[in-house]
C-alpha positions as CSV (number, residue, x, y, z in Angstrom):
1,X,-12.1,13.1,-8.4
2,X,-9.8,10.3,-8.8
3,X,-10.9,6.7,-7.5
4,X,-8.6,4.8,-4.9
5,X,-9.5,1.3,-4.2
6,X,-8.3,-0.5,-1.1
7,X,-8.6,-4.0,-0.1
8,X,-7.7,-5.6,3.1
9,X,-7.3,-9.5,3.7
10,X,-8.2,-11.5,6.6
11,X,-4.2,-12.0,7.1
12,X,-3.9,-8.3,7.8
13,X,-2.4,-7.6,4.2
14,X,-3.6,-4.4,2.4
15,X,-3.4,-3.0,-0.9
16,X,-4.3,0.8,-1.8
17,X,-4.6,1.1,-5.6
18,X,-3.9,4.8,-6.5
19,X,-4.2,4.2,-10.0
20,X,-7.5,2.2,-10.1
21,X,-9.1,4.2,-12.9
22,X,-6.2,4.1,-15.3
23,X,-5.3,0.5,-14.6
24,X,-1.8,1.0,-15.4
25,X,0.9,-1.9,-15.1
26,X,3.1,-1.9,-12.2
27,X,6.7,-1.9,-13.5
28,X,8.7,-1.5,-10.3
29,X,8.4,-2.0,-6.7
30,X,10.4,-1.0,-3.7
31,X,10.2,-2.6,-0.2
32,X,10.7,0.1,2.5
33,X,12.0,-2.5,5.0
34,X,15.7,-2.1,4.2
35,X,16.1,1.7,4.7
36,X,17.6,2.9,7.9
37,X,14.5,4.8,9.2
38,X,12.7,1.5,9.4
39,X,14.4,1.0,12.6
40,X,12.7,4.2,14.0
41,X,9.5,3.9,12.3
42,X,8.2,0.4,12.5
43,X,5.4,0.9,9.8
44,X,7.9,1.1,7.2
45,X,8.9,-2.4,7.5
46,X,5.4,-3.5,6.3
47,X,5.3,-1.1,3.3
48,X,5.9,-1.8,-0.3
49,X,5.6,1.0,-3.0
50,X,4.7,0.0,-6.6
51,X,5.4,2.4,-9.4
52,X,4.0,2.4,-13.1
53,X,5.9,2.5,-16.2
54,X,6.2,6.3,-16.0
55,X,7.8,5.9,-12.5
56,X,4.6,7.5,-10.8
57,X,3.6,5.9,-7.4
58,X,0.6,3.6,-8.5
59,X,0.0,1.5,-5.2
60,X,1.0,1.0,-1.7
61,X,1.1,-2.5,-0.2
62,X,0.9,-3.3,3.4
63,X,2.4,-6.7,3.8
64,X,1.8,-7.1,7.7
65,X,-0.7,-6.0,10.2
66,X,-2.6,-3.1,8.2
67,X,-4.3,-2.3,11.4
68,X,-0.8,-1.1,12.9
69,X,0.3,1.0,9.7
70,X,-3.1,2.6,8.2
71,X,-5.6,5.0,10.0
72,X,-8.8,3.3,11.4
73,X,-11.2,5.3,8.9
74,X,-9.2,4.1,6.0
75,X,-9.5,0.7,7.0
76,X,-13.3,0.8,7.9
77,X,-13.8,2.2,4.1
78,X,-11.7,-0.7,2.8
79,X,-13.2,-3.8,0.7
80,X,-12.6,-7.2,2.4
81,X,-11.1,-10.1,0.6
């Protein structure tokens, strides 16, 4: 089973590392706050998707208020930094 590592900072930022085992380098990042649907779905304004060298999704970053974007059970299991 793949290992997913999640960290949450006191500021509310969170990082969901989907490639924790492979440790791949992030090559591209896409902030979702500029897409049209961000007005309809507020959580999109706080998300950044990170992709590895091969264009695979490697991480999801929550830039503001992880508690309003992520499920409580996921936050409860996260590592605090």
